C-alpha positions, 0 to 999 in steps of 0.5 A: 500499499502506497503512502498516498492510499494510506494517508487517505484512508486516514483522512476519509475515516476522519482520523488524524493524519500526518498532513492535509491532502489536496483534491483539485480536477478539472475537464479534459474536452469541451462541453458538447464533447462531454457527450461524445464518446461513444460517436467520437473515439478522439474524445474517448482517446483525449479523455483518457489520456488527459487523465494519465497527464494530469497524474504524472504532472499534478502527482494528486492525493487521490483522483476523481475520474472525470466521466467526460464523453459520458455526460447525459443519457443516450435515449436523450442524445438528438431526442428532440425534446421540445415540451414536457410530454416528449420526457414520457420517450425517455426510456432505459437502454440496458445492461448490454448498451454501449453507454454501460459496457463501454463507460465500465471499460473506459473507467477501468482504462483510467483506473488500472494506470494508478489505482494501486497508488492513490484512491480513485473516485469516478464520477456520476451525475444523478439522473435528474442532473443527467437531464439538465446537463444535456440541455444546458451544455449539449443543446446550450439551453439553460432555461429548458430544464427548470421550465419543462420540469416546473411544466410537467414534474410528473413527465421529468420524475418518469424520465430520471427513474428511467435513467436511474434504471441504467444507473443502477446497472452501471454502478453494478458493473462498474464496480464488479469490473474495475476497483474504484474506491467510490462515487463522486456523486453530483447533485444541484437543486432545479435552479427556480425559486419555484421548486421549494423543499416539498418540491424536491422532497417529491420529485428530486430525492427518491431518485437520488436516494435510491442512486445512494442506496446502490452506491453505498451497497457498493463502496462506504467511502464516496463523495457528494458533490453538491454542484455550484458555481457563478450563478448556480447556487443550492440550499444545503439543508436539501442534501442533509439527509444524503447519507455520503461519508465525504462532502464537497460544496461550493463554499464561496457560492453558497458563502458556507465555509469548510468550518460552517459546512462541517458543523451542518453535515454533522463533522463528515469529511468534507472537501473544498475551501477555494474558489474555482473561478478563474481570476480568482486566488487559486489561479491568480494569487500571489504564494503570500496570499495563498498561504496566508488563506490556507494558513486561516482556512486550517485555523478555522475547519481545523485539519482532521478529515478535511482535504483542501480543494475547490467549489467545483472543477478547475481550470486546466491552464493552472500551473501544477507549481500551484497545487504543489505548493499548496500541498506543501502548506497542507503539511506546514499547517497540519496540527 
């Protein structure tokens, strides 16, 4: 067992470790290509090679394997959904579909490169999130998802449950074929003030909580990502019952510090602290500014069950020296 696996085992079990680790990740292809791995092998190869290059250069403390190329769900691709009732055309594709079989091979090709050295987590979007991402990234329509959801919640719920069937199958196949340590499960609220807590509990929570049961059947070490950035915000209490062992949320977007979030989530392991937007401290601050920030961050949040990271994906253009520097600061200021 490598030192990093030993380190992260302690951290992910909320035990004291010799240093505070870091966790940063980014995308490897354009937003539209996030959906095109099955139709364009160049996309698939770019993502696989991108992970290898990232690992060699950044030397991360653990790896979040990105699902770039396999976003959304096959029944959404070129589905021409115009009105909410069209969502009833969304159907599960089943165990033998390439979206499942090829995606498992894809994860294995990446995971086998470094799983013996570091913990690995595969990124999986919630069924609702799969639909939102397709409309927003592939069709470039940021208003479509909340509009259709509010127009006919039952139709969206139906579509989400069909996608959830395939996510269940995929997770079972993934853990059967690939030695990943856990899942990085990404969620987000509807981004419409009319979708209140009762709306979420009725139409969003059931498919999420079902997926979490499947995830926890395979691993006790999983990351919940409450996806916030820019104008996308989340009420953290909507996800309090999502019982995964590690929590990552947008500390800047939600204006909730690591210390506050760790208290809110009952002392669970937390990841974050840096704003992920370009032009902010992570990529533009001086070393002195970054050091002062990390020192204060760890003074407030403590150094047990804490991973220094960012609100969401970061720019791939940030020099890797910055991450080495932050890792050393985590060691320097560990109590």
